[in-house]
C-alpha positions as a Markdown table, in Angstrom:
| # | Residue | x | y | z |
|---|---|---|---|---|
| 1 | Met | 110.5 | 99.6 | 94.5 |
| 2 | Arg | 108.3 | 101.1 | 91.7 |
| 3 | Leu | 109.6 | 100.7 | 88.2 |
| 4 | Leu | 109.4 | 103.7 | 85.8 |
| 5 | Pro | 108.0 | 103.6 | 82.2 |
| 6 | Pro | 110.3 | 104.4 | 79.3 |
| 7 | Ser | 108.1 | 107.5 | 78.4 |
| 8 | Trp | 109.8 | 109.3 | 81.3 |
| 9 | Ala | 113.2 | 109.0 | 79.9 |
| 10 | Arg | 113.9 | 112.7 | 79.3 |
| 11 | Arg | 115.2 | 113.3 | 82.7 |
| 12 | Ala | 116.6 | 109.9 | 83.4 |
| 13 | Ser | 120.3 | 110.7 | 83.1 |
| 14 | Val | 120.0 | 113.5 | 85.7 |
| 15 | Val | 118.0 | 111.5 | 88.3 |
| 16 | Leu | 119.8 | 108.2 | 87.9 |
| 17 | Ala | 123.1 | 109.9 | 88.3 |
| 18 | Ala | 121.9 | 111.6 | 91.5 |
| 19 | Ala | 120.7 | 108.4 | 93.1 |
| 20 | Phe | 123.9 | 106.6 | 92.2 |
| 21 | Leu | 126.2 | 109.3 | 93.5 |
| 22 | Leu | 124.5 | 109.6 | 97.0 |
| 23 | Ser | 124.3 | 105.8 | 97.3 |
| 24 | Ala | 128.0 | 105.5 | 97.2 |
| 25 | Cys | 128.3 | 107.7 | 100.2 |
| 26 | Gly | 126.8 | 105.0 | 102.3 |
| 27 | Ala | 129.7 | 102.7 | 102.1 |
| 28 | Gly | 132.1 | 102.5 | 105.0 |
| 29 | Thr | 135.8 | 102.9 | 105.2 |
| 30 | Gly | 137.0 | 99.3 | 104.5 |
| 31 | Val | 136.7 | 98.2 | 100.9 |
| 32 | Val | 137.8 | 95.6 | 98.6 |
| 33 | Ala | 137.8 | 95.4 | 94.7 |
| 34 | Ala | 134.9 | 93.6 | 93.1 |
| 35 | Pro | 136.0 | 90.3 | 91.6 |
| 36 | Glu | 136.0 | 90.6 | 87.8 |
| 37 | Asp | 134.5 | 87.1 | 87.4 |
| 38 | Ser | 131.6 | 87.8 | 89.6 |
| 39 | Gln | 130.1 | 90.6 | 87.4 |
| 40 | Gly | 128.6 | 92.2 | 90.6 |
| 41 | Glu | 126.5 | 89.2 | 91.4 |
| 42 | Glu | 126.8 | 90.0 | 95.2 |
| 43 | Met | 125.0 | 93.3 | 94.4 |
| 44 | Arg | 121.9 | 91.8 | 92.8 |
| 45 | Gly | 118.8 | 92.1 | 95.0 |
| 46 | Arg | 120.4 | 94.7 | 97.3 |
| 47 | Thr | 119.6 | 98.4 | 98.1 |
| 48 | Phe | 122.1 | 100.8 | 99.4 |
| 49 | Leu | 121.7 | 104.3 | 101.0 |
| 50 | Ser | 124.3 | 107.0 | 101.1 |
| 51 | Thr | 126.0 | 107.9 | 104.3 |
| 52 | Glu | 128.8 | 110.2 | 103.2 |
| 53 | Val | 129.9 | 112.2 | 100.1 |
| 54 | Thr | 133.4 | 113.7 | 99.6 |
| 55 | Thr | 134.8 | 115.8 | 96.7 |
| 56 | Gly | 138.5 | 116.4 | 96.5 |
| 57 | Gly | 138.9 | 114.7 | 99.9 |
| 58 | Lys | 136.5 | 117.2 | 101.6 |
| 59 | Pro | 133.0 | 116.5 | 102.8 |
| 60 | Arg | 130.2 | 117.6 | 100.5 |
| 61 | Gln | 126.8 | 118.6 | 102.0 |
| 62 | Leu | 123.7 | 117.1 | 100.4 |
| 63 | Val | 120.4 | 118.9 | 100.4 |
| 64 | Asp | 118.8 | 118.7 | 103.9 |
| 65 | Gly | 116.8 | 115.6 | 104.4 |
| 66 | Thr | 118.1 | 113.7 | 101.3 |
| 67 | Arg | 120.3 | 110.8 | 100.5 |
| 68 | Val | 120.7 | 108.6 | 97.5 |
| 69 | Arg | 119.2 | 105.2 | 97.1 |
| 70 | Leu | 120.6 | 102.6 | 94.8 |
| 71 | Ala | 118.8 | 99.4 | 94.2 |
| 72 | Phe | 120.4 | 96.7 | 92.2 |
| 73 | Thr | 117.5 | 94.4 | 91.0 |
| 74 | Glu | 117.8 | 90.6 | 90.4 |
| 75 | Asp | 117.0 | 91.0 | 86.6 |
| 76 | Gly | 120.0 | 93.3 | 86.1 |
| 77 | Arg | 118.5 | 96.9 | 86.5 |
| 78 | Leu | 119.5 | 99.8 | 88.7 |
| 79 | Val | 116.7 | 101.8 | 90.2 |
| 80 | Ala | 117.7 | 104.9 | 92.0 |
| 81 | Asp | 116.6 | 108.2 | 93.5 |
| 82 | Ala | 118.1 | 111.1 | 95.3 |
| 83 | Gly | 115.1 | 112.7 | 97.0 |
| 84 | Cys | 113.4 | 114.0 | 94.0 |
| 85 | Asn | 112.9 | 111.8 | 90.9 |
| 86 | Ser | 113.3 | 108.0 | 90.5 |
| 87 | Met | 114.8 | 106.4 | 87.6 |
| 88 | Gln | 115.9 | 102.9 | 86.2 |
| 89 | Gly | 118.0 | 101.4 | 83.5 |
| 90 | Thr | 119.9 | 98.3 | 82.7 |
| 91 | Val | 123.2 | 98.1 | 84.5 |
| 92 | Asp | 126.6 | 96.4 | 83.8 |
| 93 | Leu | 128.8 | 95.9 | 86.9 |
| 94 | Gly | 131.5 | 94.1 | 85.1 |
| 95 | Glu | 135.2 | 95.1 | 85.5 |
| 96 | Gly | 134.4 | 97.0 | 88.7 |
| 97 | Thr | 132.5 | 99.8 | 87.0 |
| 98 | Ile | 129.0 | 100.9 | 87.0 |
| 99 | Ala | 127.6 | 101.4 | 83.4 |
| 100 | Val | 123.9 | 102.2 | 83.1 |
| 101 | Asp | 121.9 | 102.2 | 79.7 |
| 102 | Asn | 118.4 | 102.9 | 78.6 |
| 103 | Leu | 117.5 | 105.1 | 81.4 |
| 104 | Ala | 113.9 | 106.0 | 82.3 |
| 105 | Ala | 112.8 | 108.5 | 85.0 |
| 106 | Thr | 110.0 | 110.4 | 86.5 |
| 107 | Glu | 109.5 | 114.1 | 85.9 |
| 108 | Ile | 108.5 | 115.3 | 89.3 |
| 109 | Gly | 108.9 | 119.1 | 89.8 |
| 110 | Cys | 111.3 | 119.8 | 92.6 |
| 111 | His | 113.0 | 122.9 | 94.0 |
| 112 | Gln | 116.1 | 124.2 | 92.4 |
| 113 | Ala | 118.6 | 122.7 | 94.9 |
| 114 | Leu | 117.4 | 119.2 | 94.3 |
| 115 | His | 117.6 | 119.7 | 90.5 |
| 116 | Glu | 121.1 | 120.8 | 90.8 |
| 117 | Gln | 122.0 | 117.8 | 93.1 |
| 118 | Asp | 120.5 | 115.6 | 90.4 |
| 119 | Ala | 122.7 | 117.2 | 87.7 |
| 120 | Trp | 125.8 | 116.8 | 89.9 |
| 121 | Leu | 125.1 | 113.1 | 90.4 |
| 122 | Ala | 124.5 | 112.6 | 86.7 |
| 123 | Glu | 127.9 | 114.0 | 85.9 |
| 124 | Leu | 129.4 | 111.4 | 88.2 |
| 125 | Leu | 127.4 | 108.5 | 86.7 |
| 126 | Ala | 128.4 | 109.6 | 83.2 |
| 127 | Arg | 132.1 | 108.8 | 84.1 |
| 128 | Arg | 131.2 | 105.1 | 84.8 |
| 129 | Pro | 132.5 | 105.3 | 88.3 |
| 130 | Thr | 134.3 | 102.4 | 89.9 |
| 131 | Trp | 132.7 | 100.4 | 92.8 |
| 132 | Arg | 134.0 | 98.3 | 95.6 |
| 133 | Leu | 132.0 | 96.3 | 98.1 |
| 134 | Glu | 132.9 | 94.9 | 101.5 |
| 135 | Gly | 130.1 | 93.2 | 103.4 |
| 136 | Asp | 127.3 | 95.7 | 103.7 |
| 137 | Arg | 129.3 | 98.8 | 102.6 |
| 138 | Leu | 129.6 | 100.0 | 99.1 |
| 139 | Val | 132.0 | 102.7 | 97.8 |
| 140 | Val | 131.6 | 104.4 | 94.4 |
| 141 | Ser | 134.3 | 106.7 | 93.1 |
| 142 | Gly | 134.9 | 108.9 | 90.0 |
| 143 | Gly | 136.0 | 112.4 | 89.0 |
| 144 | Gly | 137.4 | 113.0 | 92.5 |
| 145 | Thr | 134.1 | 112.3 | 94.2 |
| 146 | Thr | 133.8 | 109.3 | 96.6 |
| 147 | Leu | 130.4 | 108.1 | 97.7 |
| 148 | Thr | 129.9 | 105.8 | 100.6 |
| 149 | Leu | 126.8 | 103.7 | 101.0 |
| 150 | Leu | 125.3 | 101.1 | 103.5 |
| 151 | Asp | 123.0 | 98.2 | 102.9 |
| 152 | Arg | 119.4 | 99.6 | 103.4 |
| 153 | Arg | 118.3 | 96.8 | 105.7 |
| 154 | Ile | 120.9 | 98.2 | 108.2 |
| 155 | Ala | 120.8 | 101.9 | 107.3 |
| 156 | Asp | 117.0 | 102.2 | 107.1 |
| 157 | Pro | 115.0 | 99.2 | 108.4 |
| 158 | Asp | 111.4 | 98.9 | 107.2 |
| 159 | Arg | 108.9 | 100.9 | 109.3 |
| 160 | Pro | 105.9 | 99.1 | 110.6 |
| 161 | Leu | 102.7 | 99.8 | 108.7 |
| 162 | Val | 100.5 | 100.2 | 111.8 |
| 163 | Gly | 101.3 | 102.9 | 114.2 |
| 164 | Thr | 103.7 | 104.9 | 111.9 |
| 165 | Leu | 102.7 | 108.4 | 110.9 |
| 166 | Trp | 103.0 | 108.6 | 107.2 |
| 167 | Ile | 103.4 | 111.9 | 105.3 |
| 168 | Val | 102.2 | 112.1 | 101.7 |
| 169 | Asp | 105.1 | 113.0 | 99.3 |
| 170 | Thr | 104.0 | 112.0 | 95.9 |
| 171 | Leu | 100.7 | 111.6 | 94.0 |
| 172 | Ile | 100.6 | 108.8 | 91.4 |
| 173 | Asp | 98.1 | 108.8 | 88.5 |
| 174 | Gly | 98.8 | 106.1 | 86.0 |
| 175 | Glu | 102.3 | 106.8 | 84.7 |
| 176 | Val | 102.5 | 110.5 | 86.0 |
| 177 | Ala | 103.9 | 111.3 | 89.4 |
| 178 | Ser | 103.8 | 114.7 | 91.0 |
| 179 | Ser | 105.2 | 116.0 | 94.3 |
| 180 | Thr | 102.6 | 117.3 | 96.8 |
| 181 | Val | 104.9 | 120.3 | 97.6 |
| 182 | Ser | 105.1 | 121.4 | 93.9 |
| 183 | Thr | 101.3 | 121.0 | 93.7 |
| 184 | Val | 100.2 | 122.9 | 96.8 |
| 185 | Gly | 103.3 | 124.8 | 97.9 |
| 186 | Ala | 105.6 | 124.5 | 100.8 |
| 187 | Asp | 103.5 | 126.5 | 103.2 |
| 188 | Thr | 100.5 | 124.1 | 103.1 |
| 189 | Pro | 100.4 | 121.7 | 106.0 |
| 190 | Asp | 101.5 | 118.1 | 105.3 |
| 191 | Ala | 98.9 | 115.6 | 104.3 |
| 192 | Thr | 99.2 | 112.6 | 106.7 |
| 193 | Leu | 97.9 | 109.1 | 107.3 |
| 194 | Gln | 98.1 | 106.8 | 110.2 |
| 195 | Ile | 96.7 | 103.3 | 110.6 |
| 196 | Val | 96.1 | 102.5 | 114.3 |
| 197 | Glu | 95.8 | 99.1 | 116.0 |
| 198 | Glu | 92.1 | 99.5 | 116.4 |
| 199 | Gly | 91.6 | 98.9 | 112.8 |
| 200 | Ala | 91.1 | 102.5 | 111.9 |
| 201 | Val | 92.8 | 105.1 | 109.6 |
| 202 | Leu | 93.3 | 108.7 | 110.8 |
| 203 | Gly | 94.7 | 111.5 | 108.9 |
| 204 | Ser | 94.6 | 114.9 | 107.2 |
| 205 | Thr | 94.4 | 115.9 | 103.6 |
| 206 | Gly | 96.5 | 119.1 | 104.4 |
| 207 | Cys | 93.1 | 120.9 | 104.8 |
| 208 | Asn | 90.5 | 118.5 | 106.3 |
| 209 | Gln | 90.8 | 115.8 | 108.9 |
| 210 | Phe | 89.5 | 112.3 | 108.0 |
| 211 | Arg | 88.9 | 109.0 | 109.7 |
| 212 | Gly | 87.6 | 105.5 | 108.6 |
| 213 | Ser | 88.2 | 101.8 | 108.9 |
| 214 | Ala | 91.3 | 99.9 | 107.7 |
| 215 | Thr | 91.7 | 96.2 | 107.5 |
| 216 | Val | 95.3 | 94.8 | 106.8 |
| 217 | Ser | 95.7 | 91.4 | 105.2 |
| 218 | Gly | 99.0 | 90.4 | 103.6 |
| 219 | Ser | 100.1 | 93.1 | 101.1 |
| 220 | Thr | 96.7 | 94.8 | 101.0 |
| 221 | Ile | 94.7 | 97.2 | 103.0 |
| 222 | Thr | 90.9 | 97.5 | 102.7 |
| 223 | Phe | 89.6 | 100.8 | 103.5 |
| 224 | Gly | 86.0 | 101.2 | 104.7 |
| 225 | Glu | 84.0 | 104.4 | 104.4 |
| 226 | Val | 86.4 | 107.4 | 105.0 |
| 227 | Ile | 84.6 | 110.4 | 106.6 |
| 228 | Ala | 86.2 | 113.9 | 106.2 |
| 229 | Thr | 85.5 | 117.3 | 107.5 |
| 230 | Arg | 84.0 | 119.8 | 105.0 |
| 231 | Arg | 86.2 | 122.8 | 105.4 |
| 232 | Ala | 86.6 | 125.0 | 102.3 |
| 233 | Cys | 90.2 | 124.5 | 100.8 |
| 234 | Glu | 92.2 | 126.3 | 98.1 |
| 235 | Pro | 91.7 | 124.8 | 94.7 |
| 236 | Glu | 95.1 | 123.1 | 94.5 |
| 237 | Val | 94.7 | 121.7 | 97.9 |
| 238 | Thr | 91.2 | 120.4 | 97.0 |
| 239 | Lys | 92.8 | 118.4 | 94.1 |
| 240 | Val | 95.3 | 116.8 | 96.3 |
| 241 | Glu | 92.5 | 116.0 | 98.9 |
| 242 | Arg | 90.4 | 114.4 | 96.3 |
| 243 | His | 93.3 | 112.2 | 95.0 |
| 244 | Ile | 94.2 | 111.0 | 98.5 |
| 245 | Leu | 90.5 | 110.1 | 99.3 |
| 246 | Ala | 90.2 | 108.4 | 96.0 |
| 247 | Val | 93.1 | 106.1 | 96.9 |
| 248 | Leu | 91.7 | 105.4 | 100.3 |
| 249 | Asp | 88.7 | 103.5 | 98.9 |
| 250 | Gly | 88.3 | 99.8 | 99.1 |
| 251 | Glu | 91.1 | 97.4 | 98.6 |
| 252 | Val | 94.7 | 98.8 | 97.7 |
| 253 | Arg | 98.1 | 97.2 | 97.6 |
| 254 | Phe | 100.9 | 98.5 | 99.7 |
| 255 | Gly | 104.6 | 98.1 | 99.9 |
| 256 | Ile | 107.1 | 99.4 | 102.5 |
| 257 | Glu | 110.9 | 99.9 | 101.9 |
| 258 | Gly | 112.6 | 101.5 | 104.8 |
| 259 | Gly | 110.8 | 104.8 | 105.6 |
| 260 | Gln | 108.7 | 104.8 | 102.4 |
| 261 | Leu | 105.2 | 103.5 | 102.0 |
| 262 | Arg | 103.4 | 103.1 | 98.6 |
| 263 | Leu | 99.7 | 102.6 | 98.1 |
| 264 | Asp | 98.4 | 101.5 | 94.7 |
| 265 | His | 94.7 | 101.6 | 94.0 |
| 266 | Pro | 93.4 | 99.3 | 91.2 |
| 267 | Gly | 91.9 | 102.4 | 89.5 |
| 268 | Gly | 95.5 | 103.6 | 88.7 |
| 269 | Lys | 95.9 | 106.3 | 91.4 |
| 270 | Gly | 98.4 | 105.9 | 94.2 |
| 271 | Leu | 100.4 | 107.6 | 96.9 |
| 272 | Val | 104.1 | 107.5 | 98.0 |
| 273 | Leu | 104.5 | 108.4 | 101.7 |
| 274 | Arg | 107.4 | 108.9 | 103.9 |
| 275 | Ala | 107.6 | 107.9 | 107.6 |
| 276 | Asp | 107.6 | 110.7 | 110.2 |
| 277 | Asp | 109.7 | 108.9 | 112.8 |
| 278 | Ala | 109.0 | 111.5 | 115.3 |
| 279 | Gly | 105.4 | 110.5 | 115.1 |
| 280 | Ala | 105.9 | 106.8 | 115.0 |
| 281 | Gln | 104.6 | 106.0 | 118.5 |
| 282 | Gly | 101.1 | 106.3 | 117.4 |
| 283 | Ala | 98.4 | 108.9 | 117.3 |
| 284 | Thr | 98.6 | 111.4 | 120.2 |
| 285 | Asp | 95.5 | 112.2 | 122.2 |
| 286 | Asp | 95.4 | 115.5 | 120.4 |
| 287 | Asp | 95.5 | 113.7 | 117.1 |
| 288 | Arg | 92.7 | 111.4 | 118.2 |
| 289 | Ala | 90.7 | 114.3 | 119.5 |
| 290 | Arg | 91.1 | 116.2 | 116.2 |
| 291 | Asn | 89.9 | 113.2 | 114.3 |
| 292 | Asp | 87.0 | 112.8 | 116.6 |
| 293 | Asp | 86.2 | 116.4 | 115.9 |
| 294 | Gly | 86.7 | 115.4 | 112.3 |
| 295 | Ala | 83.2 | 114.1 | 112.3 |
| 296 | Thr | 81.4 | 115.9 | 109.6 |
| 297 | Asp | 79.2 | 118.9 | 110.1 |
| 298 | Asp | 76.3 | 116.6 | 109.2 |
| 299 | Asp | 77.4 | 114.3 | 112.0 |
| 300 | Arg | 77.2 | 117.3 | 114.4 |
| 301 | Ala | 73.9 | 118.4 | 113.0 |
| 302 | Arg | 72.5 | 114.9 | 113.5 |
| 303 | Asn | 73.6 | 114.9 | 117.1 |
| 304 | Asp | 72.0 | 118.2 | 117.7 |
| 305 | Asp | 68.7 | 117.0 | 116.1 |
| 306 | Arg | 68.8 | 114.0 | 118.3 |
| 307 | Ala | 69.4 | 116.1 | 121.4 |
| 308 | Arg | 66.5 | 118.4 | 120.4 |
| 309 | Asn | 64.2 | 115.4 | 119.8 |
| 310 | Asp | 65.1 | 113.9 | 123.2 |
| 311 | Asp | 64.3 | 117.2 | 124.9 |
| 312 | Arg | 60.9 | 117.3 | 123.2 |
| 313 | Ala | 60.1 | 113.7 | 124.1 |
| 314 | Arg | 60.9 | 114.4 | 127.8 |
| 315 | Asn | 58.8 | 117.5 | 127.8 |
| 316 | Asp | 56.0 | 115.6 | 126.2 |
| 317 | Asp | 56.2 | 112.9 | 128.8 |
| 318 | Arg | 56.1 | 115.5 | 131.6 |
| 319 | Ala | 53.1 | 117.1 | 130.1 |
| 320 | Thr | 51.3 | 113.9 | 129.6 |
| 321 | Asp | 52.0 | 113.0 | 133.4 |
| 322 | Asp | 50.6 | 116.4 | 134.5 |
| 323 | Gly | 47.4 | 115.8 | 132.4 |
| 324 | Ser | 48.2 | 118.8 | 130.3 |
| 325 | Pro | 48.6 | 118.9 | 126.5 |
| 326 | Ala | 52.2 | 118.2 | 125.1 |
| 327 | Ala | 54.3 | 121.3 | 124.6 |
| 328 | Pro | 54.7 | 122.5 | 121.0 |
| 329 | Asp | 58.1 | 122.9 | 119.3 |
| 330 | Gly | 60.0 | 125.8 | 120.7 |
| 331 | Ala | 58.5 | 125.5 | 124.2 |
| 332 | Gly | 60.9 | 125.4 | 127.1 |
| 333 | Ala | 61.1 | 122.7 | 129.7 |
| 334 | Asn | 58.8 | 124.7 | 132.1 |
| 335 | Gly | 55.8 | 125.0 | 129.8 |
| 336 | Thr | 54.7 | 126.4 | 126.6 |
| 337 | Gly | 55.6 | 129.8 | 125.1 |
| 338 | Ala | 51.9 | 130.8 | 125.6 |
| 339 | Asp | 52.1 | 130.1 | 129.3 |
| 340 | Glu | 55.2 | 132.3 | 129.6 |
| 341 | Ala | 53.4 | 135.0 | 127.7 |
| 342 | Thr | 50.3 | 134.7 | 130.0 |
| 343 | Gly | 52.5 | 135.1 | 133.1 |
| 344 | Glu | 54.1 | 138.2 | 131.8 |
| 345 | Ala | 50.7 | 139.7 | 131.0 |
| 346 | Asp | 49.4 | 138.9 | 134.6 |
| 347 | Glu | 52.5 | 140.6 | 136.1 |
| 348 | Ala | 51.9 | 143.7 | 133.9 |
| 349 | Thr | 48.2 | 143.7 | 134.9 |
| 350 | Gly | 49.2 | 143.6 | 138.6 |
| 351 | Glu | 51.5 | 146.5 | 138.2 |
| 352 | Asp | 48.8 | 148.6 | 136.5 |
| 353 | Ser | 46.3 | 147.8 | 139.3 |
| 354 | Ala | 48.8 | 148.9 | 141.9 |
| 355 | Glu | 49.4 | 152.3 | 140.1 |
| 356 | Asn | 45.6 | 152.9 | 139.8 |
| 357 | Ala | 45.1 | 152.1 | 143.5 |
| 358 | Gly | 47.7 | 154.6 | 144.3 |
């Protein structure tokens, strides 16, 4: 998981609380109290995802497509998110409670429902909720709210890098993260990326199609030249496009956690993408055809030029075999433009002769 710099702390309390609240949802029904002498050691190095939230004993609906993720790092930090911003802080799990200090968070702009969900979770976290763990299930409770979580390795196994269709969610530029939706608007088509077994990368910037080579080795991907179509795009979409193509250049580091892929370019730019499980079976024939069509206009122009040159060469060969001079540019396969004009003139002369004879 990525770590967030202290300079992003202004929204930390909201985001961290959000991630924590939903995470608790993932726990199951059976729970046991955390041993006081363990200080939560059994939580270190584990990530949990929310599966259920109740308030006052009644189910509480989260924003569609979201759930809370809580990651307890080996060095004593809690890193969390609830579908919008990510945050981190030092955590004390002693005495069966969760106490987080020195929070830092991203400041990604999200729609109002997600911000309200962040605030709701922050309120729960501020109460220093209790936690109980049994096997792979975690339950967090406080202020009449109960969150149930499940270990991420079970709730959301890592997707394979190759073959999965990835949708661009977030643009990273140094210490700044921005949502693609907030940048280009919800009506803009998703920017996507897919690495296929043939060692190629196919995708869309949300405006133009692109393709190129991609070689995977360990935790790095080396992208070769990426060719994109040249359709004119809206200014904000063009900014996103340039960012994406800047990341897909040379060797980049990648990491996958569940359905999330992160790409980090050594120049400081990066991408966070989510898996589109419906498209995880590989690129469809239509996708491949679109990417084949994604050859640039220059490619098409070069192909047209080659075809014309081949036609001219064949015409020159025919003319040479007949002992006649080669046809100039613009002549058809049956002779020069001058020959055709001469034929038309002969026909006209014949018609005039017939009229005079009459």
